N, C-alpha and C positions, 0 to 999 in steps of 0.2 A: 594499627588500629585508631580508631576513630575518636574524635574526643569526647564524643558522648559515651563510648563504649569505655573509656577510661575514667571517666562519671560517676556510670552504675558500679564499676570494679570499686571505685572507693567509696562508693557510700556504704555499698555491699558489702567490704570489706568484715564489720563484727557480724555479719551473720555466716558468714563461710565456715569456721565451727562448728555452729550446730547445723548446718545444712550436709555437713562432711561426715555426723555423727551419723544425721537421720541412715544417711546409703551406707554409713557401715554397719546399722544394724537390721538393716533392710537386707542387705549380703549373707548378716551372719542369721536372719532368720530362712530366708534359703537352703542356706549350708547344712543346717540344724534339724531341716525335717518343717518346722512350724510353718512355711507358706511353701505350696505346694510345686515340685516342680515333674515337669512331661519327658517321657522319652518317646522317641520315635525307632521304628526297627530297622529304620534307613542310618547311615552316616551323617550328621550333621556339622559343615564347617560356619564358622559366626567370621563376619567382617565388621569390627566396628572401630571406636575409638573411645578413647579418654577424654577430651576438650571438646567444646564444643565448635561448633563448625565444620568446614569442610577439608578433610583430610586424601582425599582421593580415592574413600571408598567406592563409589562407583562405577570408574574403572579396575577396581582391583576385581570387586563382584561379576563385572562384564570379563576379563580375565581368565577369571579363576571357571564361570561357566562354561567359557569355548574350551578350555584346557581340558576339564574335565570329560567335555562333552566327546571329544576330541580321544581320550584316552580309555571311551568305551561305555566313559556311565551315564545314564539319567539323568542330568542336574533339574533341581527348578529352583527360584532364585525365591524366599517369600521376603515381604518388606513389612511394613509397620504401614505404609502408605499414607507416609505424611501430605498434609494440604487437601488430600483426593475426597472428594464426597462423596463418595459411594460408603456407607456408613455399613452393608452387610457382614455379618461375621464374617463373609468367607468371599470376596473377590479376584473372580478368574480375571487377571488382565489380558493376559494372552494363553491359549494354550499351546498345542503341538504344530499347532496350525495355522491359529491366524488372532489377530489382537479384537480384546472384545470390548474395550473400554476406553471411553475417551480422555484425554491430556486429565482433562477436571475432573473426570471420576477416578480415576488412578492414584492420583499425585502425578508429581512431573519426575521424580526418577525412575519409577515403578513402569512407564510407561516409555522415556527414552531404552530403557533397557526390554522391558518387550519391542519394542522398535531396531534395536540393534542384532536381537537374538532370537530370529525367526527360527523355530520349534524348540526351542526352551519356554518352558510355562513359564509364566512371572504373577504370584501371586498376592494380595494382599490382607492383613486383618489386622485388627486391634490384640485379640490372643493370640499370636502366630502358631500355636500347637493347631490350631484350628485349619489355615489355608495348610499348613505345612501336613495334616493326616490326610488331606482333600488329594496333595500334589502326589501324596504315595498311594493314596489308594484307589483314585481316577483315573493318574496319568501314571501309575505305573515308575511313579521317579526312585532313583536307587540310590540318590543324595542332594540331600538340602541345602543351600546356601544360606542364611540370615543375612539379610545386607543389614546394618545395622546393629548390630544384634547385642554388644557386649555386655549391656546392660539390661536387657531381656532376659531374667535369670530362671523365668520360669519353664523355658526350653534348655534341656540340657543340652551339650553339644559337644561335639568329639574331638573337633582343633579349636581354637579361640584365638583369632586374630587378630592385635591390635594394633591400629595404624598412627602415625604421625607425619607430619606433613616433615618435607628435609629443610623447611626452612623456619616455619612457627616452632616448632619441636614441640615443648611442653609449654607453653608459653607465657606467663608470668610465674604459673606453677602453684597458682591459689586454687582452690573450690569453689564453681557460682555459689553466690552472685558475687562474689570478691575477686570471681579468675577464670579462669577459661577450664578450667577442668569440671568436667561431670560426677567425679568420686574422688576423694581420696586418694594418693600414690599406691596405699598402698593395695589398693583392687586389683594392679596391676599382677598380681601374684596369683591370681587366679587362668591370667592367659597361658595360652601354647605359646606362643612367637610373638615376636613382634615386627613388622613390615614399616620402613621407614620409606612415603613416598614421596615422587619431585623433587627426588635426588638429581644436581646437574654438578657441572665443574665448579661451577660458583658457590654450591652450598655444601659440596659433597663433606670436607676436613670436617667443619661442624657436624653434618650429617651423624659421620662417622665416630666424632667421639662422642657423641648423644647415644651411639650405640655402642659402646664396650661399656657407658654407665650403665643401659640398661640390663645388659650380658651379666653384668659385676653384684646389681644389687637385686637381680630377680629371678637365684638360684640356677645361674647359664642359661634359662632360656633363648633361644639361639633367635635373632636378628638379621634381617633381609631386606635390601636397598632394593628399590621399585624408580625407574626413568622411565621419561617419554620414552616410548619406542618407534612414534612416529605421530605425526598432523598430517589432515586432509581438510584443504580448504574446499567446501563443495556447495555450491549452489545448487538447492534441490531441484530445477527444472533441466537442469542443464546437464550439472554433471560436475565434474572434479574441476577448477579454477586456480589457472597456470596463474601463479606471484607475478607482479612487477612493477616494477619502480610505478610504472605513470599509471597503476589504479590506487587510489586514496578511499581508506575507507574511515569510517566512526565507527567505534565498537561499541558494544553495548551489553548488560548481563545482569542478571540477579541472583547471583550463587554467593553460599557463604564465604569463599575465596577469591575474590575478583583479581586480587592481584596476582594471582597466579594464570588467572586466563589473559590478564595482561601480557605478561611476561611471554606467557606460552607465543602470543603475537607478534612481540620482538624477535622471539628467536625463530621464527616463522620467515621472517626478514621484510613484515607485511606494514605500510604506508601508515599513519596512522594520525587523522586531523584531530581527534578527538574519544576520550571517553568516556561513558556515561556505568557508573554502577547503581544498582538500583537494592534493597534488601532483598535479603535470600525467600526464593521461595514468594519473590510480588509477583504480584496481581494485575497482568497487562490489562489495557483497554484503548479502543482506536485515541483516544487524546492524547494518553501516554506517547502510544507510537508515533502519532502524528507532530507530537511534540520533537522525537528521536530525529525524526526526517526533517526536521526545520534546523536542528542544532547542526544536522550532518552538512546540509545546505551552507546554512552560513559560515562554516570552517572550513568551506572549499573538498565537502567528502560526496561523491558519486555513489559511493556503494556502501550498505551495513553489514555487521558480521557482530554475528551471537556465537552462544553456546551452542549443544547440542539438546542439554536443558531447558533453556532457554526457548528457541526456534518448538521443539515440537507443542506450547501455550499460544504460540500465534496465525496458525492458520485461520482462525474467523475473521483476519483481520484485514485491511486496507493498506500493504504498506509500498508508498511511493517511490523508494529506491530499491534495486537489486538488492537481496539478501544472503547471505551467506552465513557458513555455520562453521564452524572449525572440530573436525572431528582427530581426538585423541586417545591415541591407544598409550596404555601402560605397556611396559617390559620390563619383565619379573627375574631377577637370575636363576639361573640354571639350579642352583641349590637350592633354590624355595619349591621350584617341581616338583623335585627329588623329593624334598622334606614333605608334601603335600603327598604323593604317592604312595611311601615310605609308613607315612603317621597313619593312612590308611590300608595299607598294607597290613599295618599291625594288630588294625579293631577285630 
């Protein structure tokens, strides 16, 4: 955690109880029918989290979409479209055949999902019932995946997954603005199951202990663990890049959890001359990329490497060093797959 974030949480700590109370009241108003909840005639799986920042939601959403499609379903992904400039009620990022919006219009994650999931519609909209209804009526989707949907209580869901990062877990366990929690811990009572992502040999024991705690405190809700299934280093114009000791990279990213990206590069054995982290959802400019290339050359790097999420925003720029992206695929437990299918069978 950066010093500036620690300072923010320290200053904001007195306001945490007020924000937490507001979120509890909001939850009760939805639960009591004061605020309307919308339903759709197809199963809805929500993938979300309790903490601010990255918990591996996008890889989990991608895994679920591919898994459900392989099992004969016709999934569509519904997202808020954070950061996207297209402010329409319904934004079709991709249909069953092509990508229809730019990264700037769609937002980073929706465009990345559309790019990596051909044939699976991705839609965005502030009121997610609107793109959800469109997906069912126009694309005949028979299951919807809500990306970052845990706090979006206006849409009823059948499976409500809450993700925690295997290293960060619940952070300092305080509600924003005094900590990393979006809601009080009691909100976890409404979820269906937990998924602890990014588990490795290094953090597995801590993650498993946290899983036991979640299971015991929240009515024996099942806890599953997700690890990295595969890493692929790719030059988009050439193809897969074989990793060698002779190749020296300068890494950069603008994501919520840059440490996870850095650890992934180290796991793959990539030689890094330097690492530069921008703010999450950073807006790139030619000047920023020129500065990154200059830093890389100064440190002796001959190649750049970034995340898939960052790469989709870089097409319009002139980058003077070879650029590679790290593709990461999640690997879920077979028990998780069984849980999803059995839960859907019971509906």
